[in-house]
N, CA, C and O atoms as a CHARMM CRD file, in Angstrom:
* protein
*
  292
    1    1 UNK  N     25.81800  31.50500  44.55200 PROA 1      0.00000
    2    1 UNK  CA    24.83500  31.69600  43.44900 PROA 1      0.00000
    3    1 UNK  C     24.29500  30.39800  42.97400 PROA 1      0.00000
    4    1 UNK  O     23.09300  30.26800  42.73900 PROA 1      0.00000
    5    2 UNK  N     25.17300  29.40600  42.82100 PROA 2      0.00000
    6    2 UNK  CA    24.64800  28.07600  42.28800 PROA 2      0.00000
    7    2 UNK  C     23.80400  27.39500  43.40400 PROA 2      0.00000
    8    2 UNK  O     22.86100  26.66100  43.10800 PROA 2      0.00000
    9    3 UNK  N     24.14600  27.64300  44.64600 PROA 3      0.00000
   10    3 UNK  CA    23.38700  27.01700  45.75300 PROA 3      0.00000
   11    3 UNK  C     21.97300  27.63100  45.75200 PROA 3      0.00000
   12    3 UNK  O     20.99300  26.94100  46.03300 PROA 3      0.00000
   13    4 UNK  N     21.88400  28.88300  45.44400 PROA 4      0.00000
   14    4 UNK  CA    20.53900  29.50100  45.42800 PROA 4      0.00000
   15    4 UNK  C     19.66200  28.96200  44.31800 PROA 4      0.00000
   16    4 UNK  O     18.46900  28.72400  44.51100 PROA 4      0.00000
   17    5 UNK  N     20.25500  28.77200  43.16400 PROA 5      0.00000
   18    5 UNK  CA    19.56700  28.20400  42.00700 PROA 5      0.00000
   19    5 UNK  C     19.14800  26.86800  42.27000 PROA 5      0.00000
   20    5 UNK  O     18.00300  26.52400  41.97600 PROA 5      0.00000
   21    6 UNK  N     20.03000  26.01000  42.83900 PROA 6      0.00000
   22    6 UNK  CA    19.72200  24.55100  43.09700 PROA 6      0.00000
   23    6 UNK  C     18.59000  24.48900  44.20200 PROA 6      0.00000
   24    6 UNK  O     17.69300  23.64900  44.13000 PROA 6      0.00000
   25    7 UNK  N     18.66600  25.35500  45.16200 PROA 7      0.00000
   26    7 UNK  CA    17.63900  25.35100  46.21600 PROA 7      0.00000
   27    7 UNK  C     16.25400  25.79100  45.66900 PROA 7      0.00000
   28    7 UNK  O     15.21400  25.26700  46.06900 PROA 7      0.00000
   29    8 UNK  N     16.28400  26.75100  44.76200 PROA 8      0.00000
   30    8 UNK  CA    15.06500  27.17400  44.09800 PROA 8      0.00000
   31    8 UNK  C     14.49000  26.01800  43.25200 PROA 8      0.00000
   32    8 UNK  O     13.28700  25.75700  43.27000 PROA 8      0.00000
   33    9 UNK  N     15.35400  25.35900  42.53800 PROA 9      0.00000
   34    9 UNK  CA    14.85700  24.21500  41.69400 PROA 9      0.00000
   35    9 UNK  C     14.31300  23.10800  42.55600 PROA 9      0.00000
   36    9 UNK  O     13.31800  22.46900  42.21400 PROA 9      0.00000
   37   10 UNK  N     14.97100  22.88200  43.68100 PROA 10     0.00000
   38   10 UNK  CA    14.50500  21.80300  44.56100 PROA 10     0.00000
   39   10 UNK  C     13.16100  22.19600  45.12400 PROA 10     0.00000
   40   10 UNK  O     12.28500  21.33800  45.23700 PROA 10     0.00000
   41   11 UNK  N     12.95200  23.44800  45.48200 PROA 11     0.00000
   42   11 UNK  CA    11.68000  23.89800  46.00000 PROA 11     0.00000
   43   11 UNK  C     10.56800  23.70400  44.94600 PROA 11     0.00000
   44   11 UNK  O      9.50200  23.14800  45.21300 PROA 11     0.00000
   45   12 UNK  N     10.88400  24.19700  43.73200 PROA 12     0.00000
   46   12 UNK  CA     9.93000  23.95400  42.63100 PROA 12     0.00000
   47   12 UNK  C      9.61900  22.51400  42.41800 PROA 12     0.00000
   48   12 UNK  O      8.46400  22.15000  42.19300 PROA 12     0.00000
   49   13 UNK  N     10.61200  21.69100  42.48200 PROA 13     0.00000
   50   13 UNK  CA    10.47000  20.26500  42.23000 PROA 13     0.00000
   51   13 UNK  C      9.45200  19.62800  43.26100 PROA 13     0.00000
   52   13 UNK  O      8.71000  18.69500  42.95400 PROA 13     0.00000
   53   14 UNK  N      9.48200  20.19000  44.45400 PROA 14     0.00000
   54   14 UNK  CA     8.60500  19.66200  45.57300 PROA 14     0.00000
   55   14 UNK  C      7.22200  20.28200  45.43100 PROA 14     0.00000
   56   14 UNK  O      6.25200  19.53700  45.57100 PROA 14     0.00000
   57   15 UNK  N      7.04000  21.55500  45.17100 PROA 15     0.00000
   58   15 UNK  CA     5.79000  22.18700  45.17800 PROA 15     0.00000
   59   15 UNK  C      4.93600  22.17300  43.91900 PROA 15     0.00000
   60   15 UNK  O      3.70800  22.18100  44.00500 PROA 15     0.00000
   61   16 UNK  N      5.56800  22.15300  42.75800 PROA 16     0.00000
   62   16 UNK  CA     4.83400  22.19900  41.51300 PROA 16     0.00000
   63   16 UNK  C      3.91800  21.06000  41.42200 PROA 16     0.00000
   64   16 UNK  O      2.73500  21.29100  41.17400 PROA 16     0.00000
   65   17 UNK  N      4.33500  19.82300  41.60000 PROA 17     0.00000
   66   17 UNK  CA     3.42100  18.66100  41.50000 PROA 17     0.00000
   67   17 UNK  C      2.18400  18.80700  42.48100 PROA 17     0.00000
   68   17 UNK  O      1.05500  18.43400  42.16300 PROA 17     0.00000
   69   18 UNK  N      2.47300  19.33800  43.60800 PROA 18     0.00000
   70   18 UNK  CA     1.39900  19.49600  44.54600 PROA 18     0.00000
   71   18 UNK  C      0.35800  20.51300  44.06700 PROA 18     0.00000
   72   18 UNK  O     -0.85100  20.33400  44.21700 PROA 18     0.00000
   73   19 UNK  N      0.89400  21.59000  43.48500 PROA 19     0.00000
   74   19 UNK  CA     0.00600  22.63600  42.93900 PROA 19     0.00000
   75   19 UNK  C     -0.77600  22.06700  41.70200 PROA 19     0.00000
   76   19 UNK  O     -1.96700  22.33600  41.55000 PROA 19     0.00000
   77   20 UNK  N     -0.12500  21.32300  40.87700 PROA 20     0.00000
   78   20 UNK  CA    -0.78500  20.74500  39.70400 PROA 20     0.00000
   79   20 UNK  C     -1.78800  19.72000  40.06000 PROA 20     0.00000
   80   20 UNK  O     -2.73500  19.51300  39.30200 PROA 20     0.00000
   81   21 UNK  N     -1.63900  19.05200  41.18900 PROA 21     0.00000
   82   21 UNK  CA    -2.62200  18.03700  41.60500 PROA 21     0.00000
   83   21 UNK  C     -3.85300  18.64900  42.09200 PROA 21     0.00000
   84   21 UNK  O     -4.85700  17.94500  42.19800 PROA 21     0.00000
   85   22 UNK  N     -3.88100  19.88400  42.39800 PROA 22     0.00000
   86   22 UNK  CA    -5.05500  20.62300  42.99400 PROA 22     0.00000
   87   22 UNK  C     -5.79300  21.31600  41.87600 PROA 22     0.00000
   88   22 UNK  O     -5.82400  22.54700  41.85300 PROA 22     0.00000
   89   23 UNK  N     -6.37500  20.61000  40.96700 PROA 23     0.00000
   90   23 UNK  CA    -7.09900  21.19500  39.86800 PROA 23     0.00000
   91   23 UNK  C     -8.59800  21.13900  40.08500 PROA 23     0.00000
   92   23 UNK  O     -9.36700  20.72700  39.21700 PROA 23     0.00000
   93   24 UNK  N     -8.97000  21.55500  41.24100 PROA 24     0.00000
   94   24 UNK  CA   -10.38900  21.60300  41.54200 PROA 24     0.00000
   95   24 UNK  C    -10.98700  22.88100  40.86100 PROA 24     0.00000
   96   24 UNK  O    -10.27400  23.84300  40.57400 PROA 24     0.00000
   97   25 UNK  N    -12.31500  22.84100  40.62100 PROA 25     0.00000
   98   25 UNK  CA   -13.00400  23.93700  40.07200 PROA 25     0.00000
   99   25 UNK  C    -13.09800  25.02300  41.11700 PROA 25     0.00000
  100   25 UNK  O    -13.39900  24.75300  42.28000 PROA 25     0.00000
  101   26 UNK  N    -12.83600  26.26700  40.70000 PROA 26     0.00000
  102   26 UNK  CA   -12.88000  27.43100  41.64600 PROA 26     0.00000
  103   26 UNK  C    -14.24300  28.11600  41.40100 PROA 26     0.00000
  104   26 UNK  O    -14.46100  28.68200  40.33000 PROA 26     0.00000
  105   27 UNK  N    -15.10000  28.07000  42.32500 PROA 27     0.00000
  106   27 UNK  CA   -16.50100  28.55800  42.14800 PROA 27     0.00000
  107   27 UNK  C    -16.45800  30.09100  41.96100 PROA 27     0.00000
  108   27 UNK  O    -17.23600  30.63100  41.17400 PROA 27     0.00000
  109   28 UNK  N    -15.59500  30.76700  42.64300 PROA 28     0.00000
  110   28 UNK  CA   -15.67000  32.23700  42.52000 PROA 28     0.00000
  111   28 UNK  C    -15.20900  32.67800  41.13000 PROA 28     0.00000
  112   28 UNK  O    -15.80800  33.59800  40.57300 PROA 28     0.00000
  113   29 UNK  N    -14.20700  32.08600  40.56100 PROA 29     0.00000
  114   29 UNK  CA   -13.74800  32.35200  39.18300 PROA 29     0.00000
  115   29 UNK  C    -14.81200  31.98400  38.18600 PROA 29     0.00000
  116   29 UNK  O    -15.02900  32.74600  37.24400 PROA 29     0.00000
  117   30 UNK  N    -15.49600  30.85800  38.33000 PROA 30     0.00000
  118   30 UNK  CA   -16.49300  30.50900  37.42000 PROA 30     0.00000
  119   30 UNK  C    -17.69100  31.51600  37.47900 PROA 30     0.00000
  120   30 UNK  O    -18.30900  31.81100  36.45600 PROA 30     0.00000
  121   31 UNK  N    -18.00000  32.03300  38.70800 PROA 31     0.00000
  122   31 UNK  CA   -19.06500  32.98100  38.78200 PROA 31     0.00000
  123   31 UNK  C    -18.65500  34.29900  38.12800 PROA 31     0.00000
  124   31 UNK  O    -19.44600  34.91300  37.41100 PROA 31     0.00000
  125   32 UNK  N    -17.40000  34.73600  38.37900 PROA 32     0.00000
  126   32 UNK  CA   -17.02700  35.94800  37.72500 PROA 32     0.00000
  127   32 UNK  C    -16.95800  35.81500  36.20000 PROA 32     0.00000
  128   32 UNK  O    -17.32300  36.75800  35.49900 PROA 32     0.00000
  129   33 UNK  N    -16.52400  34.73200  35.69000 PROA 33     0.00000
  130   33 UNK  CA   -16.51000  34.54700  34.25700 PROA 33     0.00000
  131   33 UNK  C    -17.95800  34.49800  33.70800 PROA 33     0.00000
  132   33 UNK  O    -18.27500  35.12100  32.69500 PROA 33     0.00000
  133   34 UNK  N    -18.80600  33.75000  34.40100 PROA 34     0.00000
  134   34 UNK  CA   -20.15300  33.63200  33.95900 PROA 34     0.00000
  135   34 UNK  C    -20.93500  34.94300  33.88100 PROA 34     0.00000
  136   34 UNK  O    -21.73100  35.20100  32.97900 PROA 34     0.00000
  137   35 UNK  N    -20.64300  35.73500  34.88900 PROA 35     0.00000
  138   35 UNK  CA   -21.34900  37.08100  34.95100 PROA 35     0.00000
  139   35 UNK  C    -20.58100  38.21600  34.21000 PROA 35     0.00000
  140   35 UNK  O    -21.03400  39.36100  34.20300 PROA 35     0.00000
  141   36 UNK  N    -19.48900  37.91200  33.62800 PROA 36     0.00000
  142   36 UNK  CA   -18.69100  38.92200  32.88300 PROA 36     0.00000
  143   36 UNK  C    -17.96100  39.86700  33.75600 PROA 36     0.00000
  144   36 UNK  O    -17.44700  40.87900  33.28000 PROA 36     0.00000
  145   37 UNK  N    -17.89200  39.57200  35.03700 PROA 37     0.00000
  146   37 UNK  CA   -17.17400  40.54400  35.94400 PROA 37     0.00000
  147   37 UNK  C    -15.66900  40.29600  35.93200 PROA 37     0.00000
  148   37 UNK  O    -14.90900  41.06800  36.51700 PROA 37     0.00000
  149   38 UNK  N    -15.23900  39.23900  35.28000 PROA 38     0.00000
  150   38 UNK  CA   -13.81100  38.98100  35.26800 PROA 38     0.00000
  151   38 UNK  C    -13.04100  40.13200  34.55900 PROA 38     0.00000
  152   38 UNK  O    -11.88300  40.42000  34.86100 PROA 38     0.00000
  153   39 UNK  N    -13.75000  40.76500  33.60600 PROA 39     0.00000
  154   39 UNK  CA   -13.08000  41.82300  32.92200 PROA 39     0.00000
  155   39 UNK  C    -12.89300  43.06500  33.81200 PROA 39     0.00000
  156   39 UNK  O    -11.92900  43.82100  33.69200 PROA 39     0.00000
  157   40 UNK  N    -13.83100  43.21800  34.66900 PROA 40     0.00000
  158   40 UNK  CA   -13.67700  44.34300  35.65800 PROA 40     0.00000
  159   40 UNK  C    -12.49500  44.09900  36.59400 PROA 40     0.00000
  160   40 UNK  O    -11.72700  45.01300  36.89300 PROA 40     0.00000
  161   41 UNK  N    -12.36000  42.85500  37.05100 PROA 41     0.00000
  162   41 UNK  CA   -11.24400  42.46700  37.87800 PROA 41     0.00000
  163   41 UNK  C     -9.94500  42.60500  37.16400 PROA 41     0.00000
  164   41 UNK  O     -8.98600  43.11900  37.74100 PROA 41     0.00000
  165   42 UNK  N     -9.86200  42.17000  35.92900 PROA 42     0.00000
  166   42 UNK  CA    -8.64300  42.32800  35.19800 PROA 42     0.00000
  167   42 UNK  C     -8.31000  43.78300  34.97300 PROA 42     0.00000
  168   42 UNK  O     -7.15500  44.19200  35.09200 PROA 42     0.00000
  169   43 UNK  N     -9.35200  44.58600  34.63900 PROA 43     0.00000
  170   43 UNK  CA    -9.12100  46.02100  34.42300 PROA 43     0.00000
  171   43 UNK  C     -8.60600  46.72800  35.68300 PROA 43     0.00000
  172   43 UNK  O     -7.70400  47.56200  35.60500 PROA 43     0.00000
  173   44 UNK  N     -9.15600  46.40600  36.78500 PROA 44     0.00000
  174   44 UNK  CA    -8.67100  46.98100  38.11200 PROA 44     0.00000
  175   44 UNK  C     -7.22000  46.58000  38.39000 PROA 44     0.00000
  176   44 UNK  O     -6.39800  47.41400  38.76900 PROA 44     0.00000
  177   45 UNK  N     -6.92300  45.31600  38.19900 PROA 45     0.00000
  178   45 UNK  CA    -5.54500  44.86200  38.40100 PROA 45     0.00000
  179   45 UNK  C     -4.58200  45.56300  37.45200 PROA 45     0.00000
  180   45 UNK  O     -3.51500  46.01100  37.87300 PROA 45     0.00000
  181   46 UNK  N     -4.94100  45.66200  36.18900 PROA 46     0.00000
  182   46 UNK  CA    -4.11000  46.39700  35.23400 PROA 46     0.00000
  183   46 UNK  C     -3.97100  47.88700  35.55900 PROA 46     0.00000
  184   46 UNK  O     -2.87800  48.42800  35.39400 PROA 46     0.00000
  185   47 UNK  N     -5.00600  48.56600  36.00400 PROA 47     0.00000
  186   47 UNK  CA    -4.87500  49.96000  36.41800 PROA 47     0.00000
  187   47 UNK  C     -3.95100  50.10600  37.63600 PROA 47     0.00000
  188   47 UNK  O     -3.16000  51.04700  37.70400 PROA 47     0.00000
  189   48 UNK  N     -4.04500  49.23200  38.53800 PROA 48     0.00000
  190   48 UNK  CA    -3.17300  49.30600  39.72500 PROA 48     0.00000
  191   48 UNK  C     -1.69300  49.02400  39.31100 PROA 48     0.00000
  192   48 UNK  O     -0.76600  49.67600  39.79200 PROA 48     0.00000
  193   49 UNK  N     -1.51300  48.04100  38.41400 PROA 49     0.00000
  194   49 UNK  CA    -0.21100  47.74000  37.92200 PROA 49     0.00000
  195   49 UNK  C      0.40300  48.98600  37.21100 PROA 49     0.00000
  196   49 UNK  O      1.55600  49.33000  37.47300 PROA 49     0.00000
  197   50 UNK  N     -0.31600  49.61600  36.37000 PROA 50     0.00000
  198   50 UNK  CA     0.22700  50.79600  35.62900 PROA 50     0.00000
  199   50 UNK  C      0.47400  51.95700  36.54300 PROA 50     0.00000
  200   50 UNK  O      1.44500  52.68700  36.34300 PROA 50     0.00000
  201   51 UNK  N     -0.34500  52.16300  37.52400 PROA 51     0.00000
  202   51 UNK  CA    -0.20300  53.20600  38.47300 PROA 51     0.00000
  203   51 UNK  C      1.14900  52.99000  39.24600 PROA 51     0.00000
  204   51 UNK  O      1.93600  53.92000  39.42000 PROA 51     0.00000
  205   52 UNK  N      1.37200  51.72800  39.69500 PROA 52     0.00000
  206   52 UNK  CA     2.63200  51.43400  40.42400 PROA 52     0.00000
  207   52 UNK  C      3.82400  51.56800  39.45300 PROA 52     0.00000
  208   52 UNK  O      4.88100  52.05700  39.85300 PROA 52     0.00000
  209   53 UNK  N      3.67700  51.16300  38.24700 PROA 53     0.00000
  210   53 UNK  CA     4.79100  51.28700  37.18700 PROA 53     0.00000
  211   53 UNK  C      5.05800  52.79900  36.95700 PROA 53     0.00000
  212   53 UNK  O      6.21400  53.22000  36.91800 PROA 53     0.00000
  213   54 UNK  N      4.03500  53.57700  36.81300 PROA 54     0.00000
  214   54 UNK  CA     4.23000  55.02500  36.59900 PROA 54     0.00000
  215   54 UNK  C      4.91000  55.69700  37.76700 PROA 54     0.00000
  216   54 UNK  O      5.82800  56.49500  37.58200 PROA 54     0.00000
  217   55 UNK  N      4.46300  55.37700  38.97900 PROA 55     0.00000
  218   55 UNK  CA     5.03200  55.90000  40.17400 PROA 55     0.00000
  219   55 UNK  C      6.54200  55.52000  40.34500 PROA 55     0.00000
  220   55 UNK  O      7.36400  56.32900  40.77400 PROA 55     0.00000
  221   56 UNK  N      6.84800  54.26200  39.98900 PROA 56     0.00000
  222   56 UNK  CA     8.22700  53.86900  40.12300 PROA 56     0.00000
  223   56 UNK  C      9.15400  54.54000  39.09400 PROA 56     0.00000
  224   56 UNK  O     10.28400  54.92000  39.40100 PROA 56     0.00000
  225   57 UNK  N      8.64400  54.66700  37.88800 PROA 57     0.00000
  226   57 UNK  CA     9.43800  55.41300  36.84400 PROA 57     0.00000
  227   57 UNK  C      9.64800  56.85400  37.28100 PROA 57     0.00000
  228   57 UNK  O     10.75700  57.38200  37.19700 PROA 57     0.00000
  229   58 UNK  N      8.54600  57.50500  37.76100 PROA 58     0.00000
  230   58 UNK  CA     8.68100  58.88300  38.24200 PROA 58     0.00000
  231   58 UNK  C      9.61800  59.05000  39.38000 PROA 58     0.00000
  232   58 UNK  O     10.39800  60.00200  39.39200 PROA 58     0.00000
  233   59 UNK  N      9.58300  58.15600  40.36000 PROA 59     0.00000
  234   59 UNK  CA    10.51900  58.16900  41.44100 PROA 59     0.00000
  235   59 UNK  C     11.95600  57.96100  40.96900 PROA 59     0.00000
  236   59 UNK  O     12.88100  58.59100  41.48100 PROA 59     0.00000
  237   60 UNK  N     12.14200  57.05900  39.97400 PROA 60     0.00000
  238   60 UNK  CA    13.48900  56.86300  39.50800 PROA 60     0.00000
  239   60 UNK  C     14.06900  58.06800  38.84400 PROA 60     0.00000
  240   60 UNK  O     15.26100  58.34300  38.97900 PROA 60     0.00000
  241   61 UNK  N     13.23400  58.80500  38.11500 PROA 61     0.00000
  242   61 UNK  CA    13.67400  60.04500  37.48200 PROA 61     0.00000
  243   61 UNK  C     14.04100  61.00500  38.50500 PROA 61     0.00000
  244   61 UNK  O     15.08700  61.64100  38.37900 PROA 61     0.00000
  245   62 UNK  N     13.24200  61.18200  39.56000 PROA 62     0.00000
  246   62 UNK  CA    13.51400  62.16200  40.58000 PROA 62     0.00000
  247   62 UNK  C     14.78200  61.84400  41.34700 PROA 62     0.00000
  248   62 UNK  O     15.57200  62.73500  41.65900 PROA 62     0.00000
  249   63 UNK  N     14.97100  60.57100  41.64600 PROA 63     0.00000
  250   63 UNK  CA    16.20400  60.15800  42.34600 PROA 63     0.00000
  251   63 UNK  C     17.41000  60.39100  41.45000 PROA 63     0.00000
  252   63 UNK  O     18.44000  60.89000  41.90300 PROA 63     0.00000
  253   64 UNK  N     17.28200  60.02400  40.15900 PROA 64     0.00000
  254   64 UNK  CA    18.42900  60.27200  39.25200 PROA 64     0.00000
  255   64 UNK  C     18.72200  61.80300  39.16700 PROA 64     0.00000
  256   64 UNK  O     19.88900  62.19200  39.12800 PROA 64     0.00000
  257   65 UNK  N     17.75400  62.60800  39.14000 PROA 65     0.00000
  258   65 UNK  CA    17.96700  64.02400  39.09700 PROA 65     0.00000
  259   65 UNK  C     18.66300  64.51000  40.35800 PROA 65     0.00000
  260   65 UNK  O     19.57400  65.33400  40.28700 PROA 65     0.00000
  261   66 UNK  N     18.24100  64.00600  41.51400 PROA 66     0.00000
  262   66 UNK  CA    18.85300  64.43100  42.74700 PROA 66     0.00000
  263   66 UNK  C     20.31400  63.91800  42.92000 PROA 66     0.00000
  264   66 UNK  O     21.18200  64.58400  43.48400 PROA 66     0.00000
  265   67 UNK  N     20.51800  62.68500  42.39100 PROA 67     0.00000
  266   67 UNK  CA    21.90900  62.18300  42.38900 PROA 67     0.00000
  267   67 UNK  C     22.81400  63.02100  41.52000 PROA 67     0.00000
  268   67 UNK  O     23.96800  63.24600  41.88400 PROA 67     0.00000
  269   68 UNK  N     22.31200  63.51300  40.33700 PROA 68     0.00000
  270   68 UNK  CA    23.09300  64.36200  39.52000 PROA 68     0.00000
  271   68 UNK  C     23.42900  65.65200  40.25100 PROA 68     0.00000
  272   68 UNK  O     24.55700  66.14100  40.18100 PROA 68     0.00000
  273   69 UNK  N     22.46800  66.18300  40.93600 PROA 69     0.00000
  274   69 UNK  CA    22.73900  67.45500  41.70200 PROA 69     0.00000
  275   69 UNK  C     23.76800  67.26200  42.72700 PROA 69     0.00000
  276   69 UNK  O     24.61000  68.13800  42.92300 PROA 69     0.00000
  277   70 UNK  N     23.75000  66.12900  43.41600 PROA 70     0.00000
  278   70 UNK  CA    24.67200  65.86600  44.53400 PROA 70     0.00000
  279   70 UNK  C     26.03800  65.62900  44.02700 PROA 70     0.00000
  280   70 UNK  O     26.98600  66.15100  44.61500 PROA 70     0.00000
  281   71 UNK  N     26.23300  64.84500  42.92900 PROA 71     0.00000
  282   71 UNK  CA    27.52100  64.44000  42.42300 PROA 71     0.00000
  283   71 UNK  C     28.17000  65.48200  41.52500 PROA 71     0.00000
  284   71 UNK  O     29.38100  65.46000  41.30700 PROA 71     0.00000
  285   72 UNK  N     27.35500  66.39300  41.00800 PROA 72     0.00000
  286   72 UNK  CA    27.94600  67.37700  40.07300 PROA 72     0.00000
  287   72 UNK  C     28.18000  68.77100  40.76000 PROA 72     0.00000
  288   72 UNK  O     28.24700  69.80700  40.09800 PROA 72     0.00000
  289   73 UNK  N     28.29300  68.73800  42.03700 PROA 73     0.00000
  290   73 UNK  CA    28.55200  70.02500  42.76700 PROA 73     0.00000
  291   73 UNK  C     29.94600  70.34100  42.70700 PROA 73     0.00000
  292   73 UNK  O     30.37100  71.36200  43.24700 PROA 73     0.00000
């Protein structure tokens, strides 16, 4: 467990400065923000996220119900 945490921290220590150094302007993001389409992108991402969340919760309930049926026989 400790080895995994240390290796994760070492990886972050190597890659975070590299990512922070790359602060170039992203043309596509600026275009979306300028045209107001960023809200559409955010809305679509949120819709997909909530659909996946709903599906996961629904599947969990179904699996729990099936487990109860199997174990309570």
